[in-house]
Structure formats: structure tokens, C-alpha cells
C-alpha positions, 0 to 999 in steps of 0.5 A: 500500500502506497499512501502519499498522504491521506486520500492520495495513493500511488499504485505501484508496479504499473510502469508509469506512476498512477494515482488514486485520489479520494474525493470528498463525496467518497468517489475516486479519481484515477490519474493515468492508467498505466502500461498494463492493458488489464488494469488489474493492479489498479482494480485490485488496489481499489478493492483490496487496499481502499475497500472500494468498488470499481464503480467508485472510480468516476473519472480517469484523467490522462496527463498525456497520450503516451502508451505507458500512461494510457494502455489500461484506460479502456479496460478500466473504463469498461470495468468502472464506468468512469469517464475518460478525460484528456486535453483536447490536443492529445484527444486525437492520439487517444482515439488513434485518429492522429499519430503521435510524433515518433521518438527521436534518435536510437530510442525512436528506432527501438520504439518502432520495433517494439511498438506493435507489442505495446499498442493501446486500444483506441478510446474516444474521450468522454471529456476534452480538457483545457487549461483551468478546467475542473476535473473533480471537486479537488483537481483542476487542469494546468496546461503544460505542453511540450512533452506532447501537444496536450500534456497537462498537470493537475493541481489540488489547491487545498492539499497543495499537490501538483501532479505533473505527469512527465513534465518533471521527474524526481529520480534519486533526489534530482529533478529532470525535465521531459525525456528529450527523445520523447518530447515534441517541443523542448522549449515549450516543455521548459516553459511548462516547468516554469509555469508549474513553479508558479503554483503554490504547492508542497507535494509534487507527484510525477509520472515517473520517479519518486514523490516530493512530499515537502518543499516541492515548489521551491525545488521546482522553482530552483530547477526552472531557474537552472534551465534558464541559465543553460 
């Protein structure tokens, strides 16, 4: 059981980090859907660790349309009846009406070879998000493009939490930006890091790496400043 703070949980072992947020009305919001097409670990967590039912998951919000964040979404939608939400600029990638830009360099070659084994099913999103849109009673959208055209972060003002997707990672205590090979616009991605640093938050939860449980804004502000000087 990985409880970040009361009411905010991380489901481990699903490749990209996946979070469950307990809302005031007792419902759950799922942030990202993981790499597994079955969604089994997430459903097990809901039932065994939170003593909830799949139907208690009301919204599945996707920070962006990369496969490690969305592959479980259709199975989870079918199991829970939840609405799937994603930014409008990544909606076409989720529905597979548009193709995501391919990764760059040698990673891109490897990705092309392996991608047939890790396809995600097409999903027509129920909700197309924009900047500042509410996602639930606790969460609102911060549009943070660059990694993909429709990448978003989510902000819980009351609990002072920023869910930053792949905009920033914390690995071994070192902050890093979006991986270059998988990022469509690095300049835009850096601007998004600065935008995140303007939020009032203590806890930073990212799509990969470890959580920052205190001093998150200061850490991100220092990181954003270091990018400007490069």
C-alpha cells in the first residue's frame, strides 16, 4: 500500500506512476492508467487496499497520450464506468485518429520495433480538457505542453499537490525535465516547468520517479531557474 498522504495513493508496479485520489463525496479519481492493458493492479488496489468498488472510480484523467500512461484506460473504463478525460490536443492520439510524433534518435528506432507489442486500444474521450478546467471537486487542469501537444498537470489547491505527469521527474533526489527523445517541443516543455513553479504547492507527484512530499515548489522553482541559465 502506497499512501502519499491521506486520500492520495500511488499504485505501484504499473510502469508509469498512477494515482488514486479520494474525493470528498467518497468517489475516486484515477490519474493515468498505466502500461498494463488489464488494469488489474489498479482494480485490485481499489478493492483490496481502499475497500472500494470499481464503480467508485468516476473519472480517469490522462496527463498525456503516451502508451505507458494510457494502455489500461479502456479496460478500466469498461470495468468502472468512469469517464475518460484528456486535453483536447492529445484527444486525437487517444482515439488513434492522429499519430503521435515518433521518438527521436536510437530510442525512436527501438520504439518502432517494439511498438506493435505495446499498442493501446483506441478510446474516444468522454471529456476534452483545457487549461483551468475542473476535473473533480479537488483537481483542476494546468496546461503544460511540450512533452506532447496536450500534456497537462493537475493541481489540488487545498492539499497543495501538483501532479505533473512527465513534465518533471524526481529520480534519486534530482529533478529532470521531459525525456528529450520523447518530447515534441523542448522549449515549450521548459516553459511548462516554469509555469508549474508558479503554483503554490508542497507535494509534487510525477509520472515517473519518486514523490516530493515537502518543499516541492521551491525545488521546482530552483530547477526552472537552472534551465534558464543553460
